[in-house]
N, C-alpha and C positions, 0 to 999 in steps of 0.2 A: 565704306564704299567697297564693293566687290569688284575684283579685277579678274578677267578670264582671258586666256589666250588659247586658241585652237591650234594644235600641232598635228601635222600630217607627216608620217614617216614612211618612206618607201624602201623596201628591202627586197632584193632579188633572192628568191629561194630556189635552189637547184633541185632537180629530181632526186639526186643522191641524198640530199638533206631530208626530204620528205620520206624517201625510202628507208633511210636510217631510222627515222622515228617509227615507221610502220613495222620495222623488224621487231621492235619492242612489243608491239601488239601481237604479231603472229607468233612470237617465241615466248609468250607468257602473259603479257598485259591483258589480252582479250581471250585467253584460253578458257576462261570460266563460262563464256557464252558463245564463242564463235568457232566454226569450222569452215575451211575454205576448200574450193575445188576450182580448177581451171575451166572456164567456160569458153575461152577463145585464146588459142595459142598465137594467133596472128602469124602463122608460118614460122614460128621460132623453134629452134632445136636446142635441146638441153645438152650442155657440155659439163665436164668436170674439170678440176684444176690440172689434171694431167693431159688434157686435150692438146694435140700437137699445134693446132692453130693458135690457141691461147698461149701455150708455152713459147712458141716462136715470137709472138707479139711482145710478150713480157721480156724476153731476151733482148729484142730490139730496143725496147724502152729502157732496159737496164743499161745497155751499152751507151745509149745516148745520154742517160742521166749520169753515168760514171764519167763520161768525157767532159760533161759540163761541171760536175761538182766534185769528182774524185771519190764519191761514195760508192761502195760496192754492193749496195742493197737498194731495193726499189721501195720507196714509201708507199704505204697502203693505198692512198688515193691516186697513185699513178699507175696502179696495176689495171690491166684491161678488164678484169672481172668487176671492177668498181666504176668502169667508164661506160655510161649508158650510151654514149654516142658510138663507141666501138661495138658494143653489144648489138645495137640496132643495125648498124651497117652490115654486120656479119650474121644477122638474124639468129642470135644466140642468147641464151640465158643460163644462169647457174642456179639461182634460187627462184622458186616459184613466185615469191612475192616481188620479183623484179618484173614479171610479165606485164602488169598494168602500165609500167613506165616505158614499155617497149611496144605499145599499141595493142596489147592483149587485154584480157579481162579475167578477174576472179569472181566467183559467186560465193557469197558468205551465207552460211546456214546457221540456224539456231542449234546449238550443241544438243539440246534436249529433244530434238525432233528425230532422233535416230531410230530407224525401224528396220527389221529384217526383210529383205526382198528375196522371195523364192526365185523369181525370174533371174536376178543377178547373182544369187547365192552369196550375198554379203549384206552388211548393214549399209543403209543409205540414209542421207539426211533429207527430210521432206519439207522443212519450213525455210524457204528462201527469205532472207532478210534484206538482201540488196546485192549490189555488185561494186567492185573496185576497178575503175578504169580511169583514164586521164580526165574525163568529164566529171566523174563523181569525186575524184581527188580535188579538183579545183573548187567544186561547189562545197565539198566538205570543209576545206580550209576556210572558205568564206563564212560558212555557218559557225565554225569554231571561233573565228574572229568576232562575229556578231554576238554569240551567245555564251562563250566561255573565255573571256579575256585573259584570265589568269593562266589557263592551260595554253592558250594561244601564245602568250608572251613567254611562257616556259619553253615552248617549241622554238620560237623565233630566236630567243636568247641562248639556245642550246643548253638549257638546264632541265630539260624534260626527263621524265622517268616513265615507268610502266603505266602509270595513270594517264600521263600526257598521251602516250601511244594509244591507250585504250580509248580515250576521249576522241582522238583524231579518227580512229577506225570507225567508231560509232557514228560520227558526223559524216564520214565518207559513205558508209554503208546505208544508214537509215535517216540521215539528215537531222538527227537529234540524239540526245543522251537517253537511252532506254534502260541500260543495265548499270548497276553500281551506284 
């Protein structure tokens, strides 16, 4: 006699967790096929770690954290540069790959489609593969769940690697695995 039980698991995944996985794609996992460019900044301004607004906010957070815990350092997930809510409220970004999580969009191009543009006097990518925005991130995660369970579970259980990141970016960008 065969016995089966259907199990449904619900897990809330924060933007920071998805972004963390995509960092692996942008910083190496997908570098063999993909190049990105910002197609919509959504009014965001780039800042760096020395920006006075960010420095002031991190100092406020450190003071509050020190009063609560006695620790004189601010854990990485408590810094405002890792806080998508703070970045969105202040219309700021630090890393280009944060932009989709803040309402903007990246366009992903085929690495091998690079051609010289006389008009722009630089190389440009001509083969658009897709975009990364909140809508494609959601559908990409769904496609990854439906079609690549092992990689999806590696992502969910925080044991992913460059391959997991690459698979996620391909599902977000193209809706399927095309490369690798």
